[in-house]
C-alpha positions in Angstrom: 94.7 55.5 76.1 98.5 55.9 76.0 98.2 59.1 78.1 96.5 57.1 80.8 99.0 54.4 80.6 101.8 56.9 80.9 100.4 58.2 84.2 100.2 54.7 85.5 103.8 54.1 84.5 104.9 57.2 86.3 103.0 56.3 89.4 104.1 52.7 89.4 107.6 52.8 87.9 108.8 49.7 89.7 105.8 47.6 89.1 105.0 46.6 85.5 102.4 44.3 86.9 100.3 47.3 87.9 100.2 48.4 84.3 98.9 45.1 83.0 96.2 45.1 85.7 95.3 48.7 85.0 94.7 48.0 81.3 92.5 45.1 82.2 90.4 47.1 84.7 90.1 50.3 82.6 89.4 48.4 79.4 87.6 45.2 80.5 86.4 44.5 76.9 90.0 44.0 75.7 91.1 40.4 75.5 94.3 39.2 77.1 95.8 39.2 73.6 94.9 42.8 73.0 96.2 43.9 76.4 99.4 42.1 75.7 99.7 43.7 72.3 99.2 47.2 73.8 102.0 46.6 76.3 104.2 44.9 73.6 104.7 41.4 74.8 103.3 37.9 74.5 100.2 36.6 76.1 102.3 34.2 78.2 104.6 37.0 79.5 101.5 39.0 80.4 100.0 36.1 82.2 103.3 35.6 84.1 103.4 39.2 85.1 99.8 39.1 86.5 100.7 36.1 88.6 103.8 37.9 89.8 106.1 35.2 88.4 108.1 37.4 86.0 111.8 38.2 87.1 112.1 41.8 88.2 115.2 42.5 86.0 113.3 41.3 83.0 110.3 43.4 83.9 112.6 46.5 84.1 114.1 45.8 80.7 110.6 45.4 79.1 109.4 48.6 80.8 112.5 50.5 79.6 111.9 49.4 76.0 108.2 50.1 76.2 108.7 53.6 77.6 111.3 54.6 75.1 109.3 53.2 72.2 105.9 54.7 73.1 106.5 57.9 74.9 109.6 59.5 73.4 111.7 59.8 76.5 114.1 57.6 78.3 113.5 55.3 81.2 115.9 57.4 83.3 113.8 60.5 82.5 110.7 58.7 83.6 112.4 57.5 86.8 113.3 61.1 87.6 109.7 62.2 87.0 108.5 59.4 89.2 110.8 60.5 92.0 109.5 64.1 91.7 105.9 63.0 91.8 106.5 60.7 94.8 108.3 63.4 96.7 105.4 65.8 96.1 102.9 63.1 97.2 104.8 62.5 100.4 104.9 66.2 101.1 101.1 66.4 100.7 100.6 63.3 102.9 102.9 64.7 105.5 101.2 68.0 105.8 97.8 66.3 106.0 99.0 63.8 108.6 100.4 66.4 110.9 97.4 68.8 110.6 96.6 70.2 114.1 93.8 68.3 115.8 92.0 70.0 118.6 89.2 68.6 120.7 87.2 69.8 123.7 86.3 67.8 126.8 83.3 69.5 128.4 81.9 68.7 131.9 80.8 70.2 135.1 83.9 68.9 137.0 82.3 69.5 140.4 84.9 68.6 141.5 87.5 67.2 139.1 88.4 63.6 139.9 91.1 61.2 138.9 88.6 59.7 136.5 88.4 63.0 134.7 92.2 63.3 134.6 92.5 59.8 133.2 90.3 60.7 130.3 92.2 63.9 129.7 95.5 62.0 129.7 94.2 59.6 127.1 93.0 62.5 125.0 96.4 64.2 125.2 98.0 61.0 123.8 95.6 61.1 120.8 95.3 64.8 119.9 97.4 67.8 119.4 95.4 70.1 121.7 92.8 69.4 124.4 90.5 72.1 125.7 89.0 71.1 129.0 85.8 73.1 129.3 83.8 73.8 132.4 80.1 73.8 131.5 77.7 76.2 133.1 74.6 74.1 133.5 71.6 76.1 134.7 69.8 72.8 135.8 72.5 72.0 138.3 73.5 73.7 141.5 77.2 73.1 141.7 79.2 73.0 144.9 82.1 75.0 143.4 81.7 78.1 141.4 82.7 78.2 137.8 85.8 80.2 138.6 86.8 77.7 141.4 86.4 74.7 139.1 88.5 76.3 136.4 91.2 77.1 139.0 91.2 73.5 140.3 91.4 72.1 136.8 94.3 74.4 135.9 96.2 73.3 139.0 95.5 69.6 138.2 96.7 70.0 134.6 99.5 72.5 134.9 102.1 69.9 133.7 100.2 69.3 130.4 101.4 71.8 127.8 98.8 70.6 125.3 95.9 71.2 127.6 93.9 74.5 128.0 91.1 75.1 130.5 88.1 77.4 129.9 84.4 77.7 130.6 81.3 78.3 128.6 77.6 78.8 128.8 75.6 77.5 125.9 75.7 74.7 123.3 78.8 72.5 123.4 79.0 72.3 119.6 79.0 76.1 119.4 81.8 76.3 121.9 83.7 73.6 119.9 83.4 75.8 116.8 84.4 78.9 118.7 87.7 77.4 119.9 88.4 75.6 116.5 87.9 72.1 117.8 86.8 69.3 115.5 85.8 66.8 118.2 84.1 66.4 121.5 85.5 64.0 124.1 83.1 62.1 126.3 84.0 59.6 129.0 82.1 56.3 129.2 82.5 54.6 132.6 79.9 51.8 132.2 77.0 50.7 130.0 74.5 52.8 131.9 76.3 56.0 130.6 75.9 54.9 127.0 72.3 55.6 126.4 72.4 59.2 127.5 75.8 59.9 125.8 74.5 58.3 122.6 71.5 60.5 122.5 73.6 63.6 123.1 76.1 62.5 120.4 73.3 62.2 117.9 71.8 65.5 118.8 75.2 67.2 118.5 75.7 65.6 115.1 72.3 67.0 114.0 73.3 70.5 115.2 76.8 70.4 113.8 77.7 67.5 111.4 81.3 68.6 111.2 81.9 68.0 114.9 82.7 64.4 115.9 82.0 62.9 119.3 84.8 60.6 120.5 84.1 58.2 123.4 87.0 57.3 125.7 86.9 54.8 128.5 88.9 55.4 131.7 90.9 52.8 133.6 88.7 50.2 135.2 89.6 51.5 138.7 87.7 54.7 137.9 84.5 53.1 136.4 82.5 53.7 139.6 83.8 57.2 140.2 81.9 60.4 139.6 81.8 63.8 141.2 78.4 63.3 142.8 79.7 60.3 144.8 82.8 62.4 145.8 80.6 65.3 147.0 78.3 63.0 149.0 81.2 61.2 150.7 82.9 64.4 151.5 79.8 65.9 153.0 79.8 62.9 155.4 83.5 63.5 156.1 84.6 60.3 154.5 88.2 60.0 153.2 88.1 60.7 149.5 91.9 61.4 149.1 92.3 58.4 146.9 89.9 59.7 144.3 90.9 63.3 143.8 94.1 65.4 143.7 95.4 66.7 147.0 94.6 70.4 146.3 91.0 69.4 145.3 90.7 67.4 148.6 91.8 70.5 150.5 89.2 72.6 148.7 86.5 70.0 149.5 87.3 70.1 153.2 86.7 73.8 153.2 83.2 73.3 151.8 82.2 70.9 154.5 
């Protein structure tokens, strides 16, 4: 029992109250009197500690006396050990916190719009690396070739150092694994998108449980915007310059 108490003391050197609560939680059959006896104080003092009404200076004196009496080393030695353990914990937490997070954002991007770029910008703010992936979908007949779409995306995203652009043909989750991504970004413009995206997210989870789907919403001014609408408007020679980057607009005009 004292070995366990020692570990709690080291982990909570500034809070004797944690020790009292630890003993009561780990050994619920002990009475308040028995817990107090184990710590070496009166029942009243223990009750005051649990209520947080015991002066901090007095707590430290009790802790010092208890440590030196029960564990064979000084309070200062215990403090030094506590500092070492805390430094090690912070080091571990820091390395975990800053672990590289990579996600992919797949789509046909036929062509890329400001709505797509809004989602990518949001993803860049959240993750260390974003791979924008042009999907080769055999069920669709794209206006732009895969190479053209990759080129348009690279030009649109050239200022983002955390963004890479590639293409793939196959399962999204397999490509995510291939590039070392742990998540798939999907944009939700409105409620009508949700049912399809929800089904795809569940299917991807079934195929690869370690890959997480993350839904992001674009700015409200882009909620009605999609590539199909842009292509249809451009085919009718409507002005779509407010919805796509200038170089994409120029590429569209060459198609129609």
